[in-house]
N, C-alpha and C positions, 0 to 999 in steps of 0.2 A: 723541887719543881720550879721551873723558871716562871717569871711573871707573865710572859707571853703565853705559855701553855695554860696557866691558870685562867687567864682571860678568855681563851678559846673554849675551855670546858664550861665556863660560866655562860658564854653566849649560846652554846649548844643546849644547856639545861633550860635557859630562858626560852629559847626557840621551841624546844620540846613541850614546855609548859603551855605556851600560847597555842600551839597546835592542838594540844589535848583539850584546852578550854574551848577553842573554836569548834572542835569536833563535838564536844559535849553539847554546846549551844545548838549546833546544827541538828544533832539528834533530838534534842528537846523540841526544837521548832517543828521538825518533821512529825514528831509524835503529837504535838499540839494540833498541827494542821489535820493530821489523820483523825485525831479525836474529834475535832470540830466538824470535819466532813462527815464523820459517822453519827454526829448528833442530829436530832430531828427538829424541824420547825415547830415551835411551841405556840405560835400565834402570829397575827398580823396587826401592826399598828399603822394607821393611815393618817397622815397630816396633809390637809389641803390648804395651800396658801395662795396669796396673790389677789383674790377677788374680795374686796371689802364690802361691796354693796350687792352686786348682781352675781349670784352663785348658780352656775349651771351644772356643777358637778357635786355629788355627795359621796359619802363613803361607800354606799351600796354600789354606785357606778364603778368605782375603782376596784372594789372587791370582786365584782362580777367579771371585770376585765382580767384581773389577775387569775381568777379561777379558770377562765377560758384559756388564757395563755399557758397556764400550768397543766391544762387538760385534767382538771380535777381539783379537789380541795388541797391547797398547799400545806395545810397544817398536818403534821405527822410525817411528811416527806423528809428525806435526809437533806442536810444543807448542801452537800456536794451535787445534788440533783438539780439545783437551781442555776440557771444561766441568767444572772442578774442583768447583764448588759443587754441581752436580747429582750428581756422583759421590759426594760426601760424604753427601748426603741419601739416596742409594740404599744406600750401605753401612750407614747407620744404621737402615735397615729390618730388618736382621738383629737379632733380639731380643737377641743376646749382645753387640752393639756399642753401647756407651754413647755414645761420641763418635768422630768421625773427622775428620782434618785431612789434606788433600792439597796439595802444593806442589812446584814444580820448584826444585832448587838450581842453583848456578852451573855444575854439570857436566851439566846436562840430565837429571839423575836424578829420577824421580818419587818423592818422599818420601811415604810413607803412614804416618800415626801414628794408631793405633787404641787407644782405651781400652775394655777388655773389662769386662763386668759379671761380678762374682764372687758366686756363691750363698753364703748364710750358713746356710740351713736347708732341709731337705727336708720337705714336708708331704704327708700323705695325708688325703683327705677321707673323709667318712662313706660316700660312694658308691664309694670305691675308687680314684679318680683321684689322681694324684700330680704335684707340681710343686715347683720351687725358688723361694725368694725371695732378693733381694739386699739390700744395705744401704739402697737407696732404696725398699724395699717393693715392687719390681717383681716380678711373677709370671713365672717363667721355665720353659720346658718341659724335659723330660728329654732326654738326648742318647743316641744309639745307640752312640757311640764312647767315652763317658767317663761314669763315675758318681762323683760327689763323695762323699768321706767326711765326712759332716756329721751333726749331731744330727737325729734323726728325730722328727717330731711327727705323731700320728695323731688322727683324730676331728674334723678341721676341718669346720665345718657347711655349707660351701658350695663348689661348684665353678664358680661363675659368674666370668666374666672381669671384669665390673664388680661390685665388692663393695659391700655396704651399709656404713654408717658403723660399725656394731657389728663387722662382720667385718674392716673395715680396722683398727679399734682392736685386734682380736685378733691380726692380722698383726704389728702393732708389738710386742705383748707376746711373741709367738713369737720375733721377732728379738732382743729384749732378753735373753730367757732363753738362746737359742742362742749368742749372743755371749759370755755369761757362762760357759757350758759350755766353749766353745772357748778361753777364756783360760787354762785350767789342764789339764795332761795327766792329772792325777788324775781330774778330772770327766769328761773324754772317755773315760777307761778304765772308769769306773764306770757311766755312764748308758747303758742299752740303748736306750730310747725314752722319749718324753714323750707321755702321753695327755691329750687335751683333754676335760674333763668337760662334761656338758650345761649346767653353770653357768658355763662358760668359765673354769674354773680348770685347774690342771695337776697331774697325778700322774705320777711317774716310776717306771720299771722298771729296776732295776739289772742289770748283766751278771753280777754275782756275788751270790748270795743270792736268797732268794725272799720279798721283802717289797715293799710299796707305799710309795713315798715321797710323802707328801702335801705338795705345794709351795704350794698356794693360788694366788693371782694373781701377777702379775709384779713386784709392788712389793718393794723391798728384796731383790732377787734375789741380789746379791753377799753380803749378810749371811747369807741362808738357805744358800747353798752353803758358806760358811765354817763354819756350825754343823754341816752334814751331814758335812763333811770331818773335823771334830773328833770327831764321834760315831763315825764309822767307825774312826778311828785309835785312839781310846781305849776304845771299848766293843765294837764289832763284832769286831775282831780277837781279842778275849779271850773274849767270850761265845759266839762262833760265828756264822757268816754267816746261819744260818737260825733264830736264836733269837727274833728279833722278826718280827712279821707286818706291822706298820705303823710307819713313822717319820714323824712329823708335824712340819713345819718352820714352821707358820703362826704360832706363838706367839712373841711378842717375847722375845728372850734365852733361849729355851727350845727343847729338843728333846723331844717327847713320843713315847715309843716304846711300842708295845703288844706285850707278850710273848704268844706263841702260847698260847691257852687260859688266860690269866691276866689280872690287872688291868693297867691302864696303869702305866707307869713314867715319871715326869717328872723331867727333869734340866736344870739351867741349862747353856746353851752356854758359859758362862764358868767352868765348874767347873775346879778345879785338878787337876794330874796325880795328886796323892795321893788325892783323893776319887774320881777316875775309876778308879784302880787298885783301890780298895776295893770299888766297885760291881761292877767287872768280875770280881773274884775271887769274889764272892758269886754272881754270875750264872753264872760258868763251872761251878760245881759242879752246877747244875741243867740245864745245856745238854745236849741230846741229840746234838748234833753239834759239830764243832770245825773249826778251820781246816784240819786235816789231812784230814778227810773231806769237805770242802766240794765238791770237784770231783766225787766220786762221787754225792753227794746231789742236786746241782743239775743237772738235765738241760738247763737253759737257759744254762748257763755257756758263754760263747764267748771268755773272756779268761783268760789264765794268771794265777793268783793271785800269782805272783812279781812281776808288773808292779805290782800294788797294794802288796805288801809292800815292794818296792824304793822306791816313792814314799814310803811311811810311814817307812821307816828313814832315807831321805834327809832328810826334813823334820825328824824328831826329832833327827838328828845335826847339823843345821845351825843349831841355836839358834833354833828357831821360837817362835811365840807360846806354845805349851804350856809350854816350859821357863821362860819369863819370867813366868808367872803368880804372884801373891802367895800367901803361905801361906793355907791354908784356914781359914775361920771354922767355929764349931760347926755340926754337921749334925743336922737333925731327921729322924728316921726313923720312919715309920708302918708297921705290919706289912703292911697291904694296899697302901698307896700310898706310895712313897718320893719325897720332894721334896728335891733337893739344891741348895743355893744357896751362893754365896760369902759 
């Protein structure tokens, strides 16, 4: 037999072998699929992810939805009777469901993985309606069974489902400010609500004290809150919670505070501890109230001042930025208007 003929027979045998193996695998796969399709759902495992703090969904909600979609108890039904893609789409019609994934594991358990939307702010419109927003700027309805503890914004100019470009931009600003408030327990403890002005700027009402915090727009939000925190810790706790009527954070590197019935008082946010104490001592002599009488004077107070004082003492004792400020430079003082700079 020639070499060429032997090579041809060898190729034929190899080809035949591979065809046989492929056909066998195909038969096994078909058999496995048929067997799996003939198997029955043994149970449902639900995993809800996404919401770390404010949970508006629970396993009962998802199970009830699946039962309704499947038109009965899914347990015991054949695997082939489930249209998983359709069930995912139906679950995602729930406004609190961001994404849903369904699949059967090797034990015929229906695995349901749901990512829940988590609200980041509560908004009241000028007409009195209210809703939440999440990190994707989605508008979410209120819930009868749960109310999230979130920063509250009032005066939103529209209650339409489809927002204008300007209102959509305002939603993004609200989200940015709300997330900044939630970053710090001191801010959450201090801010009662945030009002939206007709100019689409922001003014804040504190839980302790009776002043308006003029925040301006959402730009440089983190720096503005840092200035506010420094002002409260080094001025308000010494001058008295009701000594100032307005605290303006709009100016770069400055906090401008308006004393009740007096001229404005302007001070750099980067003032040193020594200068801050000097100003506070002078202001304290003229203050008509103090930290000790704050709770009786302020009918709007809903937070124990010990919470704020504890936060202040914790930060001052922890080697924060106030303790690390450089020595003060000469201070220029005007009788009617005091400007303090490093």
